[in-house]
PDB file of N, CA, C, O and CB in Angstrom:
ATOM      1  N   MET A   1       0.649  -1.129  -0.124  1.00  0.00           N
ATOM      2  CA  MET A   1       0.065   0.059   0.066  1.00  0.00           C
ATOM      3  C   MET A   1       1.118   1.419   0.050  1.00  0.00           C
ATOM      4  O   MET A   1       0.736   2.520  -0.347  1.00  0.00           O
ATOM      5  CB  MET A   1      -0.675  -0.112   1.374  1.00  0.00           C
ATOM      6  N   SER A   2       2.239   1.204   0.453  1.00  0.00           N
ATOM      7  CA  SER A   2       3.052   2.186   0.400  1.00  0.00           C
ATOM      8  C   SER A   2       3.578   2.636  -0.504  1.00  0.00           C
ATOM      9  O   SER A   2       4.139   3.731  -0.540  1.00  0.00           O
ATOM     10  CB  SER A   2       3.734   2.089   0.947  1.00  0.00           C
ATOM     11  N   TRP A   3       3.446   1.661  -1.589  1.00  0.00           N
ATOM     12  CA  TRP A   3       4.205   2.269  -3.289  1.00  0.00           C
ATOM     13  C   TRP A   3       2.992   3.183  -3.970  1.00  0.00           C
ATOM     14  O   TRP A   3       3.240   4.344  -4.296  1.00  0.00           O
ATOM     15  CB  TRP A   3       4.629   0.618  -4.720  1.00  0.00           C
ATOM     16  N   PRO A   4       1.854   2.691  -4.143  1.00  0.00           N
ATOM     17  CA  PRO A   4       1.014   3.448  -4.615  1.00  0.00           C
ATOM     18  C   PRO A   4       0.875   4.627  -4.261  1.00  0.00           C
ATOM     19  O   PRO A   4       0.851   5.631  -4.973  1.00  0.00           O
ATOM     20  CB  PRO A   4       0.132   3.030  -4.559  1.00  0.00           C
ATOM     21  N   LYS A   5       0.754   4.510  -2.836  1.00  0.00           N
ATOM     22  CA  LYS A   5       0.584   6.383  -2.092  1.00  0.00           C
ATOM     23  C   LYS A   5       1.485   7.114  -2.553  1.00  0.00           C
ATOM     24  O   LYS A   5       1.337   8.299  -2.851  1.00  0.00           O
ATOM     25  CB  LYS A   5       0.820   6.707  -0.365  1.00  0.00           C
ATOM     26  N   LYS A   6       2.821   6.268  -2.685  1.00  0.00           N
ATOM     27  CA  LYS A   6       4.248   6.902  -2.890  1.00  0.00           C
ATOM     28  C   LYS A   6       4.070   7.540  -4.527  1.00  0.00           C
ATOM     29  O   LYS A   6       4.349   8.672  -4.923  1.00  0.00           O
ATOM     30  CB  LYS A   6       5.684   5.535  -2.717  1.00  0.00           C
ATOM     31  N   LYS A   7       3.683   6.743  -5.054  1.00  0.00           N
ATOM     32  CA  LYS A   7       3.783   7.253  -6.858  1.00  0.00           C
ATOM     33  C   LYS A   7       2.442   8.203  -6.784  1.00  0.00           C
ATOM     34  O   LYS A   7       2.463   9.225  -7.470  1.00  0.00           O
ATOM     35  CB  LYS A   7       3.544   5.622  -8.377  1.00  0.00           C
ATOM     36  N   SER A   8       1.375   7.947  -6.058  1.00  0.00           N
ATOM     37  CA  SER A   8       0.273   9.348  -6.628  1.00  0.00           C
ATOM     38  C   SER A   8       0.810  10.633  -5.566  1.00  0.00           C
ATOM     39  O   SER A   8       0.379  11.778  -5.700  1.00  0.00           O
ATOM     40  CB  SER A   8      -1.937   8.947  -6.263  1.00  0.00           C
ATOM     41  N   ALA A   9       1.387  10.413  -4.954  1.00  0.00           N
ATOM     42  CA  ALA A   9       1.854  11.560  -3.955  1.00  0.00           C
ATOM     43  C   ALA A   9       3.068  12.221  -5.244  1.00  0.00           C
ATOM     44  O   ALA A   9       3.014  13.425  -5.497  1.00  0.00           O
ATOM     45  CB  ALA A   9       2.709  10.797  -2.060  1.00  0.00           C
ATOM     46  N   GLN A  10       3.672  11.698  -5.671  1.00  0.00           N
ATOM     47  CA  GLN A  10       5.022  12.145  -6.265  1.00  0.00           C
ATOM     48  C   GLN A  10       4.321  12.989  -7.782  1.00  0.00           C
ATOM     49  O   GLN A  10       4.667  14.081  -8.233  1.00  0.00           O
ATOM     50  CB  GLN A  10       6.271  10.507  -6.628  1.00  0.00           C
ATOM     51  N   SER A  11       3.088  11.896  -8.404  1.00  0.00           N
ATOM     52  CA  SER A  11       2.473  12.487  -9.367  1.00  0.00           C
ATOM     53  C   SER A  11       1.464  13.818  -9.426  1.00  0.00           C
ATOM     54  O   SER A  11       1.323  14.726 -10.246  1.00  0.00           O
ATOM     55  CB  SER A  11       1.942  11.558  -9.752  1.00  0.00           C
ATOM     56  N   SER A  12       0.882  13.512  -8.255  1.00  0.00           N
ATOM     57  CA  SER A  12       0.217  14.923  -7.800  1.00  0.00           C
ATOM     58  C   SER A  12       1.032  15.957  -7.667  1.00  0.00           C
ATOM     59  O   SER A  12       0.878  16.939  -8.393  1.00  0.00           O
ATOM     60  CB  SER A  12      -0.437  14.898  -6.544  1.00  0.00           C
ATOM     61  N   SER A  13       1.951  15.912  -6.795  1.00  0.00           N
ATOM     62  CA  SER A  13       3.237  17.018  -6.748  1.00  0.00           C
ATOM     63  C   SER A  13       3.408  17.520  -8.046  1.00  0.00           C
ATOM     64  O   SER A  13       3.107  18.699  -8.232  1.00  0.00           O
ATOM     65  CB  SER A  13       4.724  16.398  -6.286  1.00  0.00           C
ATOM     66  N   THR A  14       3.875  16.785  -9.067  1.00  0.00           N
ATOM     67  CA  THR A  14       4.750  17.292 -10.096  1.00  0.00           C
ATOM     68  C   THR A  14       3.275  17.500 -11.066  1.00  0.00           C
ATOM     69  O   THR A  14       3.379  17.693 -12.277  1.00  0.00           O
ATOM     70  CB  THR A  14       6.206  16.088 -10.697  1.00  0.00           C
ATOM     71  N   LEU A  15       2.125  17.446 -10.490  1.00  0.00           N
ATOM     72  CA  LEU A  15       1.122  17.939 -11.741  1.00  0.00           C
ATOM     73  C   LEU A  15       0.950  19.137 -11.245  1.00  0.00           C
ATOM     74  O   LEU A  15       0.964  20.026 -12.096  1.00  0.00           O
ATOM     75  CB  LEU A  15      -0.370  17.156 -12.069  1.00  0.00           C
ATOM     76  N   GLU A  16       0.726  19.611  -9.698  1.00  0.00           N
ATOM     77  CA  GLU A  16       0.671  20.638  -9.163  1.00  0.00           C
ATOM     78  C   GLU A  16       1.557  21.837  -9.564  1.00  0.00           C
ATOM     79  O   GLU A  16       1.254  22.946 -10.003  1.00  0.00           O
ATOM     80  CB  GLU A  16       0.776  20.309  -8.074  1.00  0.00           C
ATOM     81  N   GLU A  17       2.727  21.276  -9.280  1.00  0.00           N
ATOM     82  CA  GLU A  17       4.035  21.968 -10.186  1.00  0.00           C
ATOM     83  C   GLU A  17       3.793  22.221 -11.409  1.00  0.00           C
ATOM     84  O   GLU A  17       3.836  23.422 -11.677  1.00  0.00           O
ATOM     85  CB  GLU A  17       5.268  21.166 -10.329  1.00  0.00           C
ATOM     86  N   GLN A  18       3.540  21.488 -12.303  1.00  0.00           N
ATOM     87  CA  GLN A  18       3.223  21.966 -13.648  1.00  0.00           C
ATOM     88  C   GLN A  18       2.127  23.249 -13.598  1.00  0.00           C
ATOM     89  O   GLN A  18       2.236  24.412 -13.988  1.00  0.00           O
ATOM     90  CB  GLN A  18       2.616  20.674 -14.506  1.00  0.00           C
ATOM     91  N   GLN A  19       1.262  22.681 -13.088  1.00  0.00           N
ATOM     92  CA  GLN A  19      -0.001  23.649 -13.096  1.00  0.00           C
ATOM     93  C   GLN A  19       0.423  25.043 -12.918  1.00  0.00           C
ATOM     94  O   GLN A  19       0.158  26.000 -13.645  1.00  0.00           O
ATOM     95  CB  GLN A  19      -1.056  23.317 -11.932  1.00  0.00           C
ATOM     96  N   LYS A  20       1.195  25.012 -11.727  1.00  0.00           N
ATOM     97  CA  LYS A  20       1.647  26.430 -10.963  1.00  0.00           C
ATOM     98  C   LYS A  20       2.233  27.008 -12.062  1.00  0.00           C
ATOM     99  O   LYS A  20       1.608  27.985 -12.474  1.00  0.00           O
ATOM    100  CB  LYS A  20       2.752  26.372  -9.603  1.00  0.00           C
ATOM    101  N   LYS A  21       3.462  26.659 -12.817  1.00  0.00           N
ATOM    102  CA  LYS A  21       4.192  26.984 -13.829  1.00  0.00           C
ATOM    103  C   LYS A  21       3.308  27.715 -14.866  1.00  0.00           C
ATOM    104  O   LYS A  21       3.393  28.873 -15.274  1.00  0.00           O
ATOM    105  CB  LYS A  21       4.850  25.810 -14.321  1.00  0.00           C
ATOM    106  N   GLU A  22       2.509  26.815 -15.158  1.00  0.00           N
ATOM    107  CA  GLU A  22       1.337  27.132 -16.518  1.00  0.00           C
ATOM    108  C   GLU A  22       0.665  28.539 -15.957  1.00  0.00           C
ATOM    109  O   GLU A  22       0.673  29.611 -16.562  1.00  0.00           O
ATOM    110  CB  GLU A  22      -0.184  25.636 -16.757  1.00  0.00           C
ATOM    111  N   LEU A  23       0.086  28.282 -14.664  1.00  0.00           N
ATOM    112  CA  LEU A  23      -0.436  29.187 -14.637  1.00  0.00           C
ATOM    113  C   LEU A  23      -0.216  30.754 -13.972  1.00  0.00           C
ATOM    114  O   LEU A  23      -0.969  31.728 -13.981  1.00  0.00           O
ATOM    115  CB  LEU A  23      -1.177  28.649 -14.389  1.00  0.00           C
ATOM    116  N   SER A  24       1.128  30.565 -13.400  1.00  0.00           N
ATOM    117  CA  SER A  24       1.740  32.017 -12.938  1.00  0.00           C
ATOM    118  C   SER A  24       1.856  32.876 -14.032  1.00  0.00           C
ATOM    119  O   SER A  24       1.418  34.006 -13.817  1.00  0.00           O
ATOM    120  CB  SER A  24       3.182  31.956 -12.292  1.00  0.00           C
ATOM    121  N   ILE A  25       2.376  32.646 -15.285  1.00  0.00           N
ATOM    122  CA  ILE A  25       2.528  33.849 -16.061  1.00  0.00           C
ATOM    123  C   ILE A  25       0.915  34.357 -16.520  1.00  0.00           C
ATOM    124  O   ILE A  25       0.643  35.557 -16.540  1.00  0.00           O
ATOM    125  CB  ILE A  25       3.578  33.487 -17.429  1.00  0.00           C
ATOM    126  N   PRO A  26      -0.070  33.340 -16.870  1.00  0.00           N
ATOM    127  CA  PRO A  26      -1.211  33.958 -17.292  1.00  0.00           C
ATOM    128  C   PRO A  26      -1.637  34.812 -16.266  1.00  0.00           C
ATOM    129  O   PRO A  26      -1.852  35.990 -16.554  1.00  0.00           O
ATOM    130  CB  PRO A  26      -2.209  33.061 -17.671  1.00  0.00           C
ATOM    131  N   THR A  27      -1.834  34.324 -14.848  1.00  0.00           N
ATOM    132  CA  THR A  27      -2.100  35.312 -13.747  1.00  0.00           C
ATOM    133  C   THR A  27      -1.603  36.468 -13.580  1.00  0.00           C
ATOM    134  O   THR A  27      -2.331  37.452 -13.446  1.00  0.00           O
ATOM    135  CB  THR A  27      -1.874  34.904 -12.746  1.00  0.00           C
ATOM    136  N   ILE A  28      -0.116  36.549 -13.557  1.00  0.00           N
ATOM    137  CA  ILE A  28       0.599  37.982 -13.833  1.00  0.00           C
ATOM    138  C   ILE A  28      -0.222  38.731 -14.712  1.00  0.00           C
ATOM    139  O   ILE A  28      -0.747  39.770 -14.312  1.00  0.00           O
ATOM    140  CB  ILE A  28       2.061  37.892 -14.514  1.00  0.00           C
ATOM    141  N   VAL A  29      -0.385  38.327 -15.834  1.00  0.00           N
ATOM    142  CA  VAL A  29      -0.779  38.975 -17.088  1.00  0.00           C
ATOM    143  C   VAL A  29      -2.046  39.488 -16.817  1.00  0.00           C
ATOM    144  O   VAL A  29      -2.082  40.706 -16.646  1.00  0.00           O
ATOM    145  CB  VAL A  29      -0.793  38.080 -18.307  1.00  0.00           C
ATOM    146  N   THR A  30      -2.972  38.946 -16.744  1.00  0.00           N
ATOM    147  CA  THR A  30      -4.223  38.877 -16.299  1.00  0.00           C
ATOM    148  C   THR A  30      -4.335  40.334 -15.127  1.00  0.00           C
ATOM    149  O   THR A  30      -4.965  41.376 -15.301  1.00  0.00           O
ATOM    150  CB  THR A  30      -4.449  37.226 -15.615  1.00  0.00           C
ATOM    151  N   LEU A  31      -3.487  39.930 -13.949  1.00  0.00           N
ATOM    152  CA  LEU A  31      -3.520  41.078 -13.115  1.00  0.00           C
ATOM    153  C   LEU A  31      -2.605  42.140 -13.469  1.00  0.00           C
ATOM    154  O   LEU A  31      -2.859  43.186 -12.872  1.00  0.00           O
ATOM    155  CB  LEU A  31      -3.281  40.718 -11.816  1.00  0.00           C
ATOM    156  N   MET A  32      -1.631  42.192 -14.247  1.00  0.00           N
ATOM    157  CA  MET A  32      -1.462  43.751 -14.660  1.00  0.00           C
ATOM    158  C   MET A  32      -2.356  44.031 -15.600  1.00  0.00           C
ATOM    159  O   MET A  32      -2.567  45.243 -15.544  1.00  0.00           O
ATOM    160  CB  MET A  32      -0.095  44.178 -15.228  1.00  0.00           C
ATOM    161  N   LEU A  33      -3.113  43.439 -16.595  1.00  0.00           N
ATOM    162  CA  LEU A  33      -4.360  43.966 -17.172  1.00  0.00           C
ATOM    163  C   LEU A  33      -5.022  44.553 -16.512  1.00  0.00           C
ATOM    164  O   LEU A  33      -5.058  45.771 -16.688  1.00  0.00           O
ATOM    165  CB  LEU A  33      -5.110  43.247 -17.635  1.00  0.00           C
ATOM    166  N   ALA A  34      -5.862  43.926 -15.431  1.00  0.00           N
ATOM    167  CA  ALA A  34      -7.036  44.186 -14.665  1.00  0.00           C
ATOM    168  C   ALA A  34      -6.420  45.350 -13.874  1.00  0.00           C
ATOM    169  O   ALA A  34      -7.278  46.147 -13.494  1.00  0.00           O
ATOM    170  CB  ALA A  34      -7.635  42.890 -13.769  1.00  0.00           C
ATOM    171  N   ALA A  35      -5.060  45.684 -13.497  1.00  0.00           N
ATOM    172  CA  ALA A  35      -4.728  47.042 -13.014  1.00  0.00           C
ATOM    173  C   ALA A  35      -4.969  48.015 -13.997  1.00  0.00           C
ATOM    174  O   ALA A  35      -5.852  48.871 -13.941  1.00  0.00           O
ATOM    175  CB  ALA A  35      -3.356  47.165 -12.587  1.00  0.00           C
ATOM    176  N   ILE A  36      -4.085  47.840 -14.972  1.00  0.00           N
ATOM    177  CA  ILE A  36      -4.128  49.086 -16.392  1.00  0.00           C
ATOM    178  C   ILE A  36      -6.001  49.611 -16.552  1.00  0.00           C
ATOM    179  O   ILE A  36      -6.453  50.745 -16.709  1.00  0.00           O
ATOM    180  CB  ILE A  36      -3.459  47.963 -18.460  1.00  0.00           C
ATOM    181  N   VAL A  37      -6.767  48.232 -16.428  1.00  0.00           N
ATOM    182  CA  VAL A  37      -7.936  48.590 -16.960  1.00  0.00           C
ATOM    183  C   VAL A  37      -8.636  49.626 -15.832  1.00  0.00           C
ATOM    184  O   VAL A  37      -9.098  50.739 -16.083  1.00  0.00           O
ATOM    185  CB  VAL A  37      -8.779  47.248 -17.312  1.00  0.00           C
ATOM    186  N   GLY A  38      -8.593  49.025 -14.651  1.00  0.00           N
ATOM    187  CA  GLY A  38      -9.057  49.728 -13.554  1.00  0.00           C
ATOM    188  C   GLY A  38      -8.692  51.125 -13.337  1.00  0.00           C
ATOM    189  O   GLY A  38      -9.513  51.996 -13.050  1.00  0.00           O
ATOM    190  N   ILE A  39      -7.054  51.373 -13.528  1.00  0.00           N
ATOM    191  CA  ILE A  39      -6.312  52.870 -13.224  1.00  0.00           C
ATOM    192  C   ILE A  39      -6.926  53.426 -14.393  1.00  0.00           C
ATOM    193  O   ILE A  39      -7.335  54.573 -14.207  1.00  0.00           O
ATOM    194  CB  ILE A  39      -4.441  53.023 -13.195  1.00  0.00           C
ATOM    195  N   GLY A  40      -7.148  52.885 -15.735  1.00  0.00           N
ATOM    196  CA  GLY A  40      -7.731  53.725 -16.853  1.00  0.00           C
ATOM    197  C   GLY A  40      -9.311  54.298 -16.375  1.00  0.00           C
ATOM    198  O   GLY A  40      -9.659  55.477 -16.445  1.00  0.00           O
ATOM    199  N   ILE A  41     -10.030  53.334 -15.955  1.00  0.00           N
ATOM    200  CA  ILE A  41     -11.223  53.460 -15.867  1.00  0.00           C
ATOM    201  C   ILE A  41     -11.416  54.409 -14.868  1.00  0.00           C
ATOM    202  O   ILE A  41     -12.119  55.394 -15.097  1.00  0.00           O
ATOM    203  CB  ILE A  41     -11.820  52.333 -15.711  1.00  0.00           C
ATOM    204  N   GLY A  42     -10.817  54.218 -13.664  1.00  0.00           N
ATOM    205  CA  GLY A  42     -10.628  55.280 -12.596  1.00  0.00           C
ATOM    206  C   GLY A  42     -10.284  56.888 -13.182  1.00  0.00           C
ATOM    207  O   GLY A  42     -10.799  57.873 -12.652  1.00  0.00           O
ATOM    208  N   LEU A  43      -9.586  56.960 -14.044  1.00  0.00           N
ATOM    209  CA  LEU A  43      -8.950  57.985 -14.534  1.00  0.00           C
ATOM    210  C   LEU A  43      -9.935  58.793 -15.535  1.00  0.00           C
ATOM    211  O   LEU A  43      -9.993  60.019 -15.638  1.00  0.00           O
ATOM    212  CB  LEU A  43      -7.690  57.478 -15.158  1.00  0.00           C
ATOM    213  N   TRP A  44     -10.683  57.853 -16.238  1.00  0.00           N
ATOM    214  CA  TRP A  44     -11.642  58.694 -17.400  1.00  0.00           C
ATOM    215  C   TRP A  44     -13.022  58.561 -16.451  1.00  0.00           C
ATOM    216  O   TRP A  44     -14.043  58.792 -17.097  1.00  0.00           O
ATOM    217  CB  TRP A  44     -11.816  57.780 -19.324  1.00  0.00           C
ATOM    218  N   LEU A  45     -13.266  58.193 -14.881  1.00  0.00           N
ATOM    219  CA  LEU A  45     -14.218  58.997 -14.503  1.00  0.00           C
ATOM    220  C   LEU A  45     -14.274  59.853 -13.621  1.00  0.00           C
ATOM    221  O   LEU A  45     -15.310  60.262 -13.097  1.00  0.00           O
ATOM    222  CB  LEU A  45     -14.954  58.514 -14.317  1.00  0.00           C
ATOM    223  N   MET A  46     -12.875  60.290 -13.317  1.00  0.00           N
ATOM    224  CA  MET A  46     -12.424  61.269 -12.724  1.00  0.00           C
ATOM    225  C   MET A  46     -12.541  62.428 -13.504  1.00  0.00           C
ATOM    226  O   MET A  46     -13.129  63.452 -13.156  1.00  0.00           O
ATOM    227  CB  MET A  46     -11.258  61.034 -12.336  1.00  0.00           C
ATOM    228  N   VAL A  47     -11.988  62.248 -14.526  1.00  0.00           N
ATOM    229  CA  VAL A  47     -11.406  62.989 -15.610  1.00  0.00           C
ATOM    230  C   VAL A  47     -13.022  63.847 -16.432  1.00  0.00           C
ATOM    231  O   VAL A  47     -13.363  64.994 -16.724  1.00  0.00           O
ATOM    232  CB  VAL A  47     -10.390  61.646 -16.770  1.00  0.00           C
ATOM    233  N   GLY A  48     -13.548  62.598 -16.513  1.00  0.00           N
ATOM    234  CA  GLY A  48     -15.534  62.693 -16.944  1.00  0.00           C
ATOM    235  C   GLY A  48     -15.795  63.112 -16.416  1.00  0.00           C
ATOM    236  O   GLY A  48     -16.997  63.379 -16.376  1.00  0.00           O
TER     237      GLY A  48
END
């Protein structure tokens, strides 16, 4: 029972690491875009 548990734990950790690597860049880009859009809307509302 110990072997399948270890294998599953290793596979889950590698999958989590891959997901983190894949999601890290898109999340940063989306956060930057959201910040730019938020600032733009805020300035537009203040000026308008």
